[in-house]
N, C-alpha and C positions, 0 to 999 in steps of 0.2 A: 814212477811217481810214488813218493812215500805216503802211506795211508795216514789220514788225519788221526791225531791222538784223541781218544775219547776221554771226556771228563766225568762221564757217568754211563753206566750200562745197566739195563734192566728190561722191563716189559711195558708196552703200551697196551692198555686193556679197555675195551669198549664193550660192555655187556659180557657176552661169552667169547668174544673175539679178542685174541691177544697175539702179540708178535714181539719178538726181541728187537730192541732198539738201543741206540747209543747217542749220546750228546757230544757234539763237537763245538768248541768255541767259535763264535762268528765274528769276534773282534780281536784285534791285535795291537800291541803297543810298539811294534816294529817301526822304526823311523822317528819315534818320538825322542825329543831331547831329554836325557836323564842327567841329573846332577848328583855328585857325591858331596858329602859334607867334609870339609877340610879343616885342619887346625890352622888358624890364621898365623900362628907363630912359626911353624915349620913347613906349612903347605902340604902336610901328609894327611891321608884319609883317616877319619875317625869312625868308630862303629858304635851302634846303640847297644845298651845292656840293661837288664832288669836289676834294680838295686833295692835292697831292703830299706823301707821308708824310715825306719828308726836308726839302724846301724850304718846305713850307707854302703854296706858290703854288697858286692855283686853276687846275685843268686844264679847259680848254674842251672842249665836246662833240666837236669835230672832232679833238681830240688824244687822245681816249680810245679804248682798245681793250680787249678781253677777255684775261684771262690765267688759265692753269691752273697752280697751284703744285705743282711736283714735290717740292721740298724747301724748307726755309726760305729765302725770298727768291730762289728759283730758279723762274722762270716760263716757260711756253711761251705765246707770244702767239698769239691766235686772232682773226682779222679777222671782222667780221659777215658779209661776203660769203662767207667760207669755210663758215660755218654754213649759209647759204642754199643753197649748192651741193650740200649733202648730199641724195642722191636716196633718199627713203624713200617706200615705197608708202603708208604711213599719213599722209603729208602731204596726200594728196588722195583717199584711199580708205578707207572703213570696211569692211575685209574681215573677214567673220564666219567663223571656223573652228570655233566650237562654240556650243552653247546650254546653258544651265543652268536648272534648275527655279527659279521665283521664290522658293519657300519655302527653297531652299538658300543664298540669298544672305546672307552675314554682313553685317548692317547697319553694323558697325563700319568697314567698308572704304568705305562710300559717302561721297563728299566733296562734289562740286559738280554740280548738275543743269543740264542744257540741254534745250531743246525741239528735237526733230528733226522737220523737215517736208520735204515734197517741194520740190525746187528750182523745178519748173515743172509745167505741166499734163501734159506728156509723161511725167513720172515718177509721176504720181498713181496709175495702175492698179497698177504693180508694187509701189509703196510700200504701198498699201492691202492688197494680197493678202498681203504679208509680215507686215504688222501684224496682220491678222485671224488668220493661221495661228499666229503667236506667241501671240496672245490665247487662241485655242482650246486650245493645248497648255500654256498657263500657263508659258511659258519666257521667258528673256531672252537676248539675243545677247551674246557676248563678243567684244570687238574692241579695237583701239588706234588712237589718232589723235594727230597732232602739232598741239598748240595752243600759241600764244604761244612757239614755238620749243622746246617740250618735248614728249617723248612721253608720252602719258597712256593708261593702261589704263582701259577703260570697259565698262559694261554698257548695253544698249539694251533697253527694254521697251515694250510697247504702253501708250499713255496717251491716252485720249479719241480724238479724230480724228487724232492724230499719234503720236509716240513720245517717250519720255524717255530721254536719254542722260546717264549719271552717271559722272563721273570717280571712279576708285578709288584709295585709298591703297595703297601697296605693302606687302608683308609686313614689309619692313625698317623701315617707318615705325610699325608697330604694336608696342606693348609687350605681351608675353605676359601673359595673365591669370594664369598660374601663378605668375609672379614677384610678383604683387600679392595673390593669394588664398591662397598656400600656408600662411600663418600663421593663417588664419581657422579657427575651430573651430565645430562645430555644438552649441550648448548644449542642455541638456534643458529642455523647457518643457511646461506643462500643455496637453494636446490641446484642452481646452475654450477656452483662450485663442485657439487657432488658429480655432476655430469663430466666436468673437466677431469676430476680425479679418476673416474671410470675409464675415460679415454686413455689416460696415462697408464693405467693398469693393463688395459687391453693390449697396449703396445709392448708390454714387457711379459706377457703371459708366455710360459714355456713349459716344457716337461721337467719333472723332477729328475735331476741327473746328478747323483753324488760324485761322479767323476770330475765335476767342475768345482767341487767344494775346495776351498783353500783355508788352511789354518794360518792366518796372517800373524798371529802371535808366535807360532812355532817358526815361521819364516823369519820373523824379526830376531828371534833368539839365535837361529843359525847364522844370520847375517852379522850379528854382534860377535858371536864366537869366532867366525871367520875373520872379521876385522881385527880382533884382538890377537888371533894367531899370526896374522901378517904384520902386526905392529902398527895398524892403521887406527884412525879415529872411528869410534862406533857410529852407525847411521844416526841421522837426526831424528829426534822424537817426533811423533805425529802431532799435528797442531791440535789444540783443544777444540771441543765442539763449539759451534756457534750458538748464539742465543736463540730463543724461541722466534718463530716466524711472526713478523708484525703484519705484513700485508699478504695474506694467504692467496688471494686472487692473483696478485702480481707474480708470486712465486710459482703457482700452478701454471700460469700462462707461459712463463719462461721455460718451465720444464717441458711443456708441450712443444714449444718452438724448437727446443734442443733436440727433441725426438722427431721433428719434422711433421708434427700433427697440427692441423688447423683447429684453433679453438672456436667454440660456439660464439657467434657474435653477440648473442643476447646476454652473455654472462656479465654480471655487474661486479664492480670492485667490492671487496668485503670491508666492513667497518674495521678500522685499525684497533688493535687491542694489544696489551702487553703480553 
């Protein structure tokens, strides 16, 4: 079995305890449909290139540099070597300053996961002790790390025989829920309808099982490509969504009947509304 390729190597440090660790990507694009851009005239692939905005000439890689725009068309040039010379502890150390309860983590901020494993046999004992202590306390470690030349806030939590490190979105990246929900109101509804909805939910409660997830859009792309390859007509488009429910009580009762659940006899029909 080929050892997983590490995307980062360094140390996990909690107080005076440290151990060598490495990060391995937890996600993969294998199996995804990828398209190339073609020239419509001859059907051949085209490639992207950086061009000078004024002259339109292609700028080769060796002539490119980074720039931070102070004002319109006024840039400070930054060389790649200058970025590499920045001495940040987080470039090589996951220093843990605090722990948070797993239940307190706002899942909106979770972005990209990585597996965290010991770098070698010498790090295994300290790594295992930290993992089991975190597991027993049901906490995650808060830290930061430099990945792909950018600082990332992260949380680290026990996961199986290793740990899971997840990049976090910053507060500035998140849209406040208040700005979205402020105009929503709570309509009055028959409590019996709530009971019917709860019965329907109870019938469908199951365990979280990602193996059952399906990417219907990806499946549709593959079906279309396969049809075109065989010279057949592409599959029919999915029907448009229906309009809003008019008689909620009737629809809920039909849903219960479909699931083989007996509806409460006291439930009253809801007032019709658009």
